[in-house]
N, C-alpha and C positions, 0 to 999 in steps of 0.2 A: 857279603857272602861269608866272610870269615866269622862275623858275629853269629850268623845263623848256624854255622858249623859248631861253634863253641856251645851254643844253647842246646843243640841236638846231642852233642857229646856229653853234656851234663845231665840231660833228662833221661837218656836211654838206659844207663846202668840202674838207677833206682827203680825205673819203670819195669825193667826186666826182673830184677830181684824181688820186688814187692808185689807185682801184679801178674806179669806174664808167666813167670816160672811157677808160682803157686797155682795159677789157673790150670796149668798143664797136668797137675796132680800126678807127677811121676814118682816112681820108687827112687830110692837113694842113688842107685847106679845110673838111672835115667837122668836124674838131676845133675849128677857129675858130668855126664856126657853132654847134656844141654848147656851147662855153664861153659864148658870148653868150646862148644860150637859157637855160643854167643860171643865169647872172648875172641875167638878167631875171626869171626865176621866183623866185630867191632874194631879190632886192630887193623883189619884190611880196609874197612870203610873210612877210617880216620887216619890211615897211613901211620900207624904206630911203629915204634922202633924200640922194643924192649932191650935189645943188645945183650941177649942172654949169655953170650960166650966171652964177655969182657973180663979180662984178668983183674982189672980194678974192682969190678962187681963182685967177683969171688973173694978178693981180699977183704973188702969192706964187709961183705955179707958173712963170711966165716968168722971174722973178728967180732962182729955184733952178735952173731948166734952163740959164740963161745961165752960171752958175758951172760946171756940169758940162761944157757944151760948150766953155767956155774952157779947162778942164782938158784936154780931148781935144786941142784945138788946140795947146796948149803942148807936150803929149806928142809930137805929130806934128812939131813944129818942132825938137825936140831929138833929135839922132841917137841918143844913148844910150837915150832913152826910146822912140824910134820902133821900136827893135828888138823891143820887147815885142809890139806888135800884129802885127809882121811874122812872128812865130813862131806866130801863131794862125791856124788855118784859118777861112776864111769859112764861117759856118754859115747856110745857107739851104736846109734840107732840103726835097726834093720840089718846089721852086719856084725862081723867079728871085730874086736878091737884092732887086730892085725890089719884087716882090710881098711878099716877106718884110718889108721895111721899111715899105711903104705900107699893108699890110693886116693881116698876121698879128701883128706886134708891137703896133701901136696899137689894133687891135680885139680880136683873140683873146687877147692878153695884158693890155695896159694897161687898156683900157676894162672888160673883164670883171673883172679882179682888183680894180681900184679900186672898181667898183660893189659887189663882194662885200665886200671888207674895210674900206675906209675909208668907203664910202657907206652900208653896211648893218651890218656886224658891229660896228664901233666905236660907233655909236649904241646898238645892242642892249646892249653891254657897259658903256655910259657910267657906270652907277652901281655897277659891280662893283669890288671891291678889286683893284688891280693890272691894271686893264683894258688899258692900253696894252701892257704886257708880254704879257698873255694873247693879245691880238689879234695881236701881232707874231709870237709863237711859232706860232700857227695859220697865219699867212701863211708862215712857214718850213716848216711841215709840208706845206703845199700843194705844195711844190717837190720832194718826195722822188722821185716817179716821173719827173717831167721831168728831174731830175738823172741818174737811172739811164738814161733813154732817150738822153740826150746824152753819156753816158760820163763825167759829172763826179762827183767825190767827193761822197757824200751829206751827211755831217756838216758839212764846210765850207760846202756849199751852204745847208743849213738855218741855220747860224750867220750867214752873210752876208745871207740874205734876211730873217732875223729882225731883224737890225740895220737893214736897209733899211726893214722894216716899222715899226720905232720912229720912224725919220725921217719916213716917210710919214704916220704917225698924228699926229705933232707938227705937220706942215704942215697937215693937215686941221683940227686943233684951232685953230691960229692963224688960218686963213683961213675956217673954217666951210664948207669945200667940198672935195669929192673931186677937183676940177679941179686944185688945187695939187699934190697928190702925183701925180696922173696925168701932168702935164706933166714933173715931175721924173723919174718912172718912164720915160716915153717917151724923154727925153733920155739916160738911162743905157743903156737897152736898145738904142735905135736907134743911138746913138753907138758903143756897143760892137760892134754888128753891122757898122757901116760902117768902124770903125777899121782893120781889116786891109787892106781895099781902099784906103782913103785913105793908109795908110802906104806901101803899094807904089807908089801914084801919086807921092807926095812923094819917095820914095826914087829913083824913076826920073827925076824932074826934076833931081836932083842929080848924075846920072851924065853 
């Protein structure tokens, strides 16, 4: 029974992200709500425990997020590095950048994904051989359809998000909470979404 539970826990997230959710053909707000609903049901079904209010989770998460945000700040301060985000289009589909940053990234992406993968799947796989790698690969596979929808190359996206999944899983292991990877995840995604706008603003100040 435990093996069947693990198989189901592995199959359901990529199936939802790549098949079921796209088939629903929802607008952005609908997709955010659907992802949260799926994450809630998945967490309850597999008895997840994100441990969101863990002080250790906040400490590890804020420290990790600070490193990422510092990296973004350094990139914006150096003209040769600032050109990279200047060449990236601002991605805020179907909504304003503010709503994208304030709602859809933290709730529809970060909260939902961390509840599913670090808060639930990681504990389900805890006793499995190669559990961190298996969970990280599943996280990578979750991003196949989102990469296609965004026009991003699929294989590099899978590899990048698998690597990120390994880092997030390690943060959860060290902190005992999904809050730590959630805060790092938020810093990466929100910082990346804001970087093109911030780069244009900084570039304008120098003229």
